[in-house]
N, C-alpha and C positions, 0 to 999 in steps of 0.2 A: 756298284749301284745297279740295281735291275732296271729294266726298260721302263717299267711302271713308274718307278720313283723319278726317273730322268724326266718323263712326261710331266709328272705333277710339278717338279721344280721348275720346268720350263714354263708351265702355265702361270705358275705364281710369280715368276720373274718378269713376265709379260704384263701383269696388272699394273694400273697406275699407282704410284705410292702417293698417299696423301700425307701432307705434313701439317702441324698445326702452325697457324699464322696469328698474328696479332687480331685479324678480323674474326677469328673463330673463338677468341677469348671473350668472357661476359664483359658488357661495357663496365667502366668506372664511372659512376655517376658523381660528376664534380659538384653539383648542387646538394648532395647529401640525401636525395630523395628516397633512395633504397633505405638508407639508415633510419629516415623518419618513419617510412612505412613499417619496417621492422619493429621499431620502437612502439608503434601504435598498437601492433599485432602483440607485443609483450604486455603493454598495459591492459589491454582488454583482456587477455587471458589471465593476467593477475586478478583483476576485478571480478570475473567470473568465478575464480577459485576462492575469493576472499569472502568470508562468511559476512552478511549484512548484521550490524549490530541492532539487537531488538531492544527498544526502549521500554515496552510495556506489552501486556497481552490484553486484546479486546476479548471479551468472553460474552456470547449472547446467552442470557439466562432461559431463555425459552426454547432454544435449540441445542444448547450445550457446546456450540462451535466456538473454537478458539482461534483468533486470527492475531498474528504478531504484528505489532505496531512499531514502525520505524520512520525514517526520513522518506523511505521509498515505498513502504508497504503498510497497509494495503493500498492499491490505487483506489481512485473513486469508484469505479465500477464494482470493484470486489467489495468495498465498504458498503455501497449501497446494496448489494446482494445480501451482505451479513445483516443488514437491517430492513429487509423486506417485510411486508405486512404478515404478521404471524397467523392471521385468520384466513386471508384469501390467498396468500403467497405472491400477490401483485407486488411489483417494486417500481421505483422511479428513480431517476438520479437525485441523490441527496445534495444539498448545497455543500460545495467543496470546504466552506469556512467551518463547517461542524468537523470534519476530519482534521482540518488544521487546529481546531481548538483542543481536540483530543490529543494530538501530538504535543501540543505546548503543555497540556496537563501531565502528560507522560513524562516530558522533560523535567518537570518539577516534583516528579514522583518516580524516580527510574526504578524499573522492575515491577511496577504495580500490575495488579490485576484490574482492569478497568471493566466493569460489568455493564453490559448494554441492556437496558430494560426496555426501551422503546425507540424506534425510528419512524420509518414510514408507517402510516396508518391510513388505510383506504378510507373513503367516506362512509363506506358500508360497515366497516369494522368501529370506526369512530362513533357512528350513530348507535350501533349496537351497545358500546361501553356507557354511551349517554343514557340509553334506556335501562341499562343495569344499575344505575345509580352512581356510576363513576363520575368524578368531576372533571370532565373534559370539555374543552370549548367547542361549540357546534361548528365553528369554521376554524379547526385547529391547524396550527402550523406544522403538526406532524403529517396531515393530509396534503400539504405542499411540498413535503420533503425538506422542510426547513428547521426541523427539531430533532433533538437526540435527547433522551432520558438516561443517565448513567449514574452509576456510583464507583467510587474508588475504594477498594478494600483497604481498611486501616484508617479511613478518614470518615468523620461523621458529615453528614449534609450540609451543617453549618461550616464545617471547614472547607468542604467542597466549594461551597458558595464564595468563601473568602478567595480560594485560589482563582475562581472565575472573575471575581471582581479585580484581584490582583493583575490579572492578564489584560484588563482593561476591555472586557467583552462588551460590545456595544448592543447586544440584542437583549432578549428576554431571558430572565435568570428566575427559575422556580426551585424553592426549597421544600422538599416532601420529607417530614420527619415523623412519619407515622410508626406504629408498632410492626406493620408488616411491609410497608414500602417506604425504604429510606433511599433517596436518590435526589438529584438535581435534574432540573429540566434546563437546556439551554437552547434558544432558537434565534434565528437572523432577523426575527421581526423588530418592531419598535423597542427602545430601551425602556425596561420596566423590570420590576421585581416583585415576587409575591412569597408567601410562606403558607404551608398547609400542614396541620398535623395529622 
């Protein structure tokens, strides 16, 4: 062995030797905390990768925007955005009961296309419609964010009204059965019903 190799071996032999001890090993959790934490991470990862079941599609007839409807989507903010005033672009938070109503309609009509005809209407737009001869209330529930007009493709307005009544809807229900406008109106105001051709 050469002198250089002897020096290296001597230096290595002089270094302290470290051995693994029980204190160096990872702790074993007697309460199963690590297991629960790992399981929670697995569940979260599987939830993120699992597709959300879509019950129906909300389709805004004025903007052609399609929004999936399920137990978790859209959220109320997204729903309110989709039904913003089509004339001014203004929006307010719509009543959450309207979104829940559409979810219940979707559950009874799986895979349906629910066309959104009107949601929030600013007082300015509402008044403009009145001046043009449309039959809209001067103090419309739409201007409060308390109403939605919609149709379910494949159902007549009369059938849609029956669905709302079958759900026990406690607000206003309007049936519009004209040649050009075929939809139902639902609002969270006092219980009442009307029919217009």
